[in-house]
N, C-alpha and C positions, 0 to 999 in steps of 0.2 A: 420528421418535422418536430422541433422542440416545442412543447407547450409554453404558452406565455406565463411568466412568473405570476403567482397569485400573491399580490401584495396585501399586507395587512398593516393597519396603523400602528406605530410604535409610540408609546407614551412620551410626551414632550417633543414630538416631531421625529426625532431620530434616536434619542437616547433618554431613558427615564431620568428623572431628577435624582432618584436614589443612586443610580449608577454613576451619574455625574459627580455626586458628592463623594462617593467611594473612590472614584478616580482622582478627585482633588485631594482627598485625604492621603492617598498613596503617592502623591506628587506626580501623577500621570495626566493631569488635565491638558497640558500642552500636547502630549502625544495623542490623546483622544481627539483633540481639535484637528490635528493633521490627518488622522484616519478619516474623520468625518468630511474633511475637505478633499479626500481622495489622494493625499500625498503618500509617497513611498516611505516606509520606515527603514531605519538604519540598523546596523549591528548593535549599537548602544541601546537603541530603543528595544530591540529584541531581548537583550539581557535584562533591561529594566522590567519588561513584562513577565519574564520568567521569575524574577526575584520578588515581585510584589506578592503580598498575602491577600490582596483584594481579588480573589479568584472570581467571585460573582460579577464584579464590575468588568474584568477582562473578558469574561464570557459574554456579558451583555454587549460589549463593544464588538466582539467577534460575530455575535449574532446579527448586529446591524449590517455588517459587511456581507454576511451570508444571505440575509434577506434582500439586500440591494441587488445581489447577483441572481438569486433563485427564488425569492419569495418563500413560500412554504414547501416548494417542490423538494422531494427527497427521492433519490434514485436507488434502484437495486436491479439485479439481474438474476437469471437462473443459470447456475454454472456447476460444472463437475470438475473436481480435482483428481488428477491422475499423477501421482509421484512414482515414476517408473522404477527408480532405483535409489536406495539410500547409501550405497557404497560410495565413499568419498575420500579422496586423498587429503583434502583440507582438514585441519584439526582445530576448528574454531571452538574456543573454550565455553561458549554460551550455547552450543548446539546440542540438542538431545535427539535429533533425528538421524544423524549420519552414523555409519559404521566404517571403520578405516579400510577394511578389506573384505572381499568375498569370502564367505565361510565363517565370519564372526557371528556371534550370537545376535539374532534379530536382523542380520544383514539380508537384503533381498534385491533381486533384479527381475522385473517382470518380462515375460516373453511378449512378443507382439500379439500372440493369440490371447494372452491374459489382458493386455491393454484393450483389444477390440471387444473382449468379453465385457469389460467395464462400460464401454461405450454402448454396446448392443443392449445392455441391461436397461439403458435409458431410452430405448427407441420409442417407447410409448409416452415418454415424458417430454414436455416442452423445455428443452435445455438449449441455450444459445451459445454457450462458451465452454470450452475445455481448457482448464488451467493446468499447466505442467511445469513443475520445478523439481530438480533432481540433484543427487550428489554428483561429485566429479569422479566418475567411475573409470579407473585406468584399464579395465578389462573390456570395454566396449569399443567397437569400431565406429568410425564416422557414419557408416551406412545405417547403424542402428537408429540414429536420430532422424535421418531422412526417411527411412522405412516407417518409423513411428508416425511421422506426419502424413506420408502417403497413405498408410493403412487407415488412419483416422478419417482422412478426407474421403477415402473410397467408401467407408462405412456410413459416414454422415457428412456429405458435402456442405451442408448448411451450417455446420459448427464453425465458429470462429475459434482458432487455436491461439491462446495467449500463453507463451511459454519461453523458457530458457532465460535465466537471469543474466545480467552482464558478467557475473562471475563464471557462469557456464560458457558464454560466448568467448570470453578471454581464454578459458581453458581449452576449448575446441581449437581456437586459433593457434595456441602454442603446441598442443598435442598433435594436431594434424597438419601443421605447417601451412596455415592459411592466414590471410589478413582478416580483420574484423569485417570488412566489406564483403569478402568472399564467403565467410561463414554465414553472415546475415542474408546475403543474396541467395545462397543455396537453400537455406532454411525457408526463406520466403517463397522461393519457387516450388518447394515441396509442400507448402501449405501453411506456414507460420503466418499469423495475421498481425500480432503485436507482441511487445515485450512486457513482462511484469516488472516491478520495481525492486525486487529483492536483491540482497547482497550488498546494498549500499552500507548497511550497518551504521557506522559513524565515520565521517571522513577524516577526522583529526588523526594525524600520524601517531601521536602519543597513545591514544586509546586503541587505534586500529592495530598497533604493534602488539598490544596485549591481548586483544580479542580475537584477531583473525590475521595473523602475520603472514600466513602462507597462501593467501589468495590475492586476487587482483587488488591493486591499490586504488585510491580514490580517483586519481587521474585516469587510470585505465577504465574504471567504472563509468566515469563521465564520457570518455571517448567512445565507448561502445554505444551509449545512448545518443551521442552526437551523430555517430555514423548511421544508426538506425533512423534517426529523424531525417538525415540527409537523403536516405533511401526512400523516404515517404512513409515509414512505419511510425506508428504512435507507440507510446510507452507510458508506464506509471513510474513514480519515484517514491522512495520510502526513507525512513530513518528508524533505526532501532534505538529506543530510548529507555533510560532507567537502570542502566548497569553501572559503568564506571565513568561515563562521560560527564563533563561539566556543562553548566548552562551556556557558557561561552562556546563550547564545542557544538552544542545543539544549534545555536544561532549560526555559527560558521557553516555548518552542514546545510541548513536551509538556504542560506544566501548563496552558496555555491550552486545549488540546484536552481535557484531563482536566476542566477546569472546565465546558466545554460539555457533556461527557458527564454530569457531575453533574446538569446542568439538563435534558437531553433524553433521555439513554439511547439515542441513535440510532446511535452508531458500533458497527460490528460487529468491526472489526479495525484495528490500527495497522500501517503498513508503512513501515519506515525504508528510504529509497531512496538507494542509493549514487551519489555523483557520478561521472560519467565525463567524461574530459577530451578525448577525441578529436573532431575535426571541429567544434570550437567555439572561442570566444574565450578560454576559460580553459585552453587546452591546455598552458600553461606551469606550471599548478598540478599538484602530484602528486595522484594519486587516493588516497582513504583506504586504509589498510593493512587486511589481513584482521583484525588484532587490533582496530583501530578499529571495523570492522564488527561483530565479535562483541560488543565492549563496548557499542556503541550499542544492539544488540538486547537485551542483558541488562539494561542500565539502563532501557530502555523497559518491559520486563516488570515491573521492580521499581517504577517510578513509576506505571504505568497499572493501578491497583488496581480500576478500574471499566470497563475494556475487556476483553472476554473473550479475544480472540485477538491474537497477535503473528505477523505473516506475514513470511517470508523470500521475497522476490521473486527467484527463481533466475535469470531472464534478466539481472539486474543484478549479482548476487553471484557467479554461477558455481555449478555444480551441487554441487561438493564442499564449498564454503564454506556453501552453504545446508543441506546435509546436516549439517555440523558444528554449525550454529546450533541444531539441535534439542536440543542439550545446553546452550544458552545462553538459554533462555526462549522459544524459538520453538515454535509448535505447528501452523503452517500453511505449506505450500510453494506456495501459489497453485494452479496447475493445468497443463494441457497447453500452454496459451499458444500456440496455433497462429497463425503469421504475425505475430508481434510485430515492429514496425518502429522504434519510438521509440528504444529503447536500443541496438538493433543499429546504427542510424545514428550513434550516439555511440561506437561502437567495441566494444560488447559482443561477446565471442567465444563466447558460449554457443550451444547449439543453437537452431534456429528453433522447435522444439517438443520436448516429451517425451511419449512414449506413456504410457497408463495403466500398462502393465506396468513401464515404466522408473521411474515415480514410486513405484509400490508397492515395487519392489525397493530403491530409494533409501531409502525410509522404513524398511523392514524391516532393511536392513543397518545402520541407525543404532540398532537395538534398539527401534524404536517400532512402533505398531500403525496401519496405514494405514486411514483412513476416507474414503470418497468422499462428498462433500457437494454440495448445490446452492448457489446464491449466498447464500441466507439461512441457511446452516449446518444445513439439514435433511439427515439422513443418507440417501444414496442406496444405499450398500452398504458393509459393513465387509469390506475386502479380506483 
């Protein structure tokens, strides 16, 4: 059962006088009035929001939307990451995690015994979710992925397994001669509960051709999630921001996701993923600033009128910025994230995990109410 939103009064009824003046100064008063009236924003509106320098005012507007939906409630869960292999045929130029072939320096593939060892090590811990995302390994048979799921569920039947990006699903379909529906059905029957949102990167053809030309295109990514939703599976959606994309391409990406959500209703949360430049071929590019991160999250909340949650993935953003984002439209901080590898290999300096107590404290110090959830946003405990 979802707890009732804890509403708190907002100065001026819905938006403070200072924020209203800032939005007027930025030429965004008309847009703000439409948001407050519950109207849907357009492509041009999204570009205007990204281009304005009135970050605090945009954040305040996003916070109004956030509090109308959720009050002060802020979600988190207790989750374990298991990245079973980083061997990957795709050669994405922003990726620091993958290795092109087995035997390369730092390449690895876990045995099922090693996977179960990771799960078994948490048997005395209250963990509700196992998150698995992997490279596109040409050396593994289809049975490896099914056996992975069967083994995890045999060890911990209570764990919800969120795994395999749309990029992986597309790869499995091509490699093993199956349709998306066949791949997803077999994985679901073996124990897969839902899909993460990774691999979307940026949908624009221009940017995608430079960043990740040899993996599934945007139409394929969307079709995988459309199929998953049709099969009754929930999923997340993401956008990698801050590399080579334009503001227009960010808005286009968000609106294509919004359009699919109109059609299926299957997305649970949107996660803007910050580009990291260490240990990859884009190391000469500057990383997005904290202001850009906050603006991206706020604009996402304002454009996504049909997705319930906006998540700040703290391993990428940093703990303090993730905490600050709770005033910029964000209502979810992901979870404990035990043993995250992908972004730490790209230079993330964040902790390898946060405890439940640390997450609860982080949320409370931001003036919010912590709510522990499971993967499907069912309340486990109100902290």
